[in-house]
N, C-alpha and C positions, 0 to 999 in steps of 0.2 A: 711449785708442787706442794700439795697439801701434806702436812705432817700427820702420821697415823693417829696421834693423840687428839686430833681434832674430832675424831669419831668417839662419841661417848663410850661405846662398848669396847673400844680398844684400850681404854684406860682402866686401871684397877680401881675397884671401889675404895672409898676412904677407909683408912686403916682403923685399927682398934682404939687408937688414941682418942677418937671421937665417935663412940659407938651409939650416940643418942638416936640417930636416924639412919635409915637405909634407903637405897634407891626404891625398894618396894614400898616402904612406908610413905615416901614422898609421892610416888605415883598414886597410891591409894588416896592420899589426902587431896591431890589434884583432881582425881576422878570424882570424889565426893562433892567437891565444889562444882565441877562441870555438870554432874547429874542433878544437882539440886538448884543451882543458880545460873547455869549456862556456861558455855566454854569461855565467853568473854570475861567472866569473873575469875578465871584462872590466871592469876598474876603471882609473881614471886612473893609479893607482900602477903597476899591472901593465903597462899599455901603455907608460908611460914607461920602465919597466925593460926591456921588450922592445926599445925603441928605443935603449936606452943613454943615456937622458936623465933629468934630474931631473923630478919630478912638477910642480913649478912652471913648468918650461919648457913642458910640455905645455899648460898653461893659456894660454900665449901664442897657441896655435892653436885650441883649443876651450875654451869657457867652462865646460862641465859635461858630465855623462854623456849628457844628451839630445843635445847636439851631437855627441858621439862616436858615438852610435848613428846619427845622421843621416849621418855620414861612412861608417859601415859599410853603411847602407842604400844610399847612393849607389854604393859600390863593387860591391855585389851587383847593383844594377840595371844597372850598366854591363856586367856579364857577360851579362845577359838580352837587352839590345838587340842585334838582328841587323844586321850590316852590310848596306847596301842591296843589294849585289851577291850576297848569299847568301839574300835573302828571295824565296821562290817567288812566281810570279804566281798570281792567283786568290784568292778569299776563303778557300776551304777549305784549300788547302795552306799559305797564308800563316798562318792561325790555327793550323793544326796545327804548323807549325815554331816559332811563338812558344811554343806550349804545351810542345813537346818541350824547347826551350831552357830554359824556366822550370823544368821538372821536373828537368833535369840540374843546374841551379844550386841548387835546393832540396836535391837529393840530396847535393851537395858541401858544403852547409852545413845539416845536418839539424836544427839548433836553431832555424832561422828561424821555422818555423810556431808555435812556442811563445813566442818572445820578441820577434820583430820585428812590431810593429803598424804596417802601412802607413798606416793612417789617422792615426796619431799622429806618425809620423816626418816631419821637414821634407822636402818634396819637392825633390830636387836636380835638376840638369840631366839626368841619365840617367833618372830617374823620368819626367820630362816627355817625353823622347825615346821611352821605352817606351810611354807612354800614347798619344803621337802616332802611333807606328808601329802600335799595335794598332787605333786608330780609323781609320787610313788603310786598313788591310786590311779592317776591318769595313765600311767605306764601299763596298767592292767588291760587297757584297750588294745594294746599291741600296735598302736600308732607310732609313727616316727616322732622324734623329739619335738620338732616345731609344731606338729599337729596336736601333740599332748598339751602343749602350752595354749594352743587355740581352744581346745576343749575345756581346759581348766578356766581360761579367761571367759569363755561363754557362760559357764555356770556362775562365775564371780560377777559378771555383768548383770545377770538376772537378779542375783541376791542383792547387790549394791543398789541397783535401780529400784528394786522393790522397797528396800529400806528408805531410800531417799523420797520416794513417792509417798511413803506412809509416815514420814517423820513429823508432819505438821500436826499440831494439837487440834482437837476438835473445835470447829468454829463456834463462837459464842452466838447466842440467840439473835442479837441485834444484827450481826454480820450475816447470819443465815437469812433473816427476813429481807435485808436489803438486796442480797444476791438473788433471792427468789423473785423479788419485785422487778429487778433489772432483767432477769431472764424472761419474765412474763412479757415485758414490752418488746424484747428482741424476737421472741418466738412469734409474736403477733404479726411481724412483718412478713412471715412466710419464707424467709431466706434460709431458714435452718430446719428443713423437714426431718432430717435424721435425729437432730437434737430434740426437736419437738416430740418425735415418737418416743424417745427415751424419757422425756420429762413428763409426758402425759398432761392431764388437766390440772395437776397440782405440783408446780415446780418445787415448792418448799418440801413437800413430802418426798418427792423424788430425790432431792439432794440428801435428805436425811437417810433415805434408803441406800443410796450409793455410798454414803459415808460408812454406813453399817456394813455393807457388803465388802468394802475395801479393808475393813478391819478383821474379817473372818480368817481364822487360821487356815481353813481348808483352801482358801483362794491362793495362798502362797504355795501350798502343796500341789494344787492342780497345775499351776504354772511351772513349778519345778519339774513335775513329771512330764509335762509337754516338752520342756527343754531336753530332758533325758531321753524321751522317745525319739526326738529328732536325731540325737547323737547315735542312738541304737539303730535307727533306720539307715543312717549313713554307714555305720560299721557293717551292717548286713549287706548293703549294696556292694561294699568293697569286697566282702567275702565271695559274693556271687560272681564278681568280675575278675577275680584273680585265680 
């Protein structure tokens, strides 16, 4: 059976005898590295260097890369939690604001979708606050508990899916040209009529247009409102049949 102190958050933070660093400062250093150099560059050695400390000093605060990742996850989740006085009333606007905040945070840390597995990371205080906040807003629907979880998960799935689909950097010119040339040959076969309709006479221009459309802020909002519309229609149908 696992010991409670195997969970980072169950252990007290290092005492005042070594006040040079904190869990928050370590997480901030790791996030700076991930945001500028990619998550793969987040190593104990690199984080220690970023902090101006020795690698062995860092092990006084976190035992391994898993705990370092947990600190990063906690810092990210703290960005997602909405202050109570900024959270709108009502289930719809409440869930919408949580979704928007989550999307902004994912946009600020575009590597999250690929490298941060929420199911594997140790849930810290901010993760618990985010889940509590989401469930509290979902409870405003009046749905049973299991269905509140389903509604919250539906919105989460949309936001996370959107973030993952939009995390890739813009294609360089050489890649764009080669993809357009490949599409041109494939569309000429006549096997892809719907794709041909979308691409038109100039696949390269069509790809550029689609990349631009994918990056528009209003596309996220339109999709979010459609998800919320679906939930609202379901709630209204329930009211009419009870």
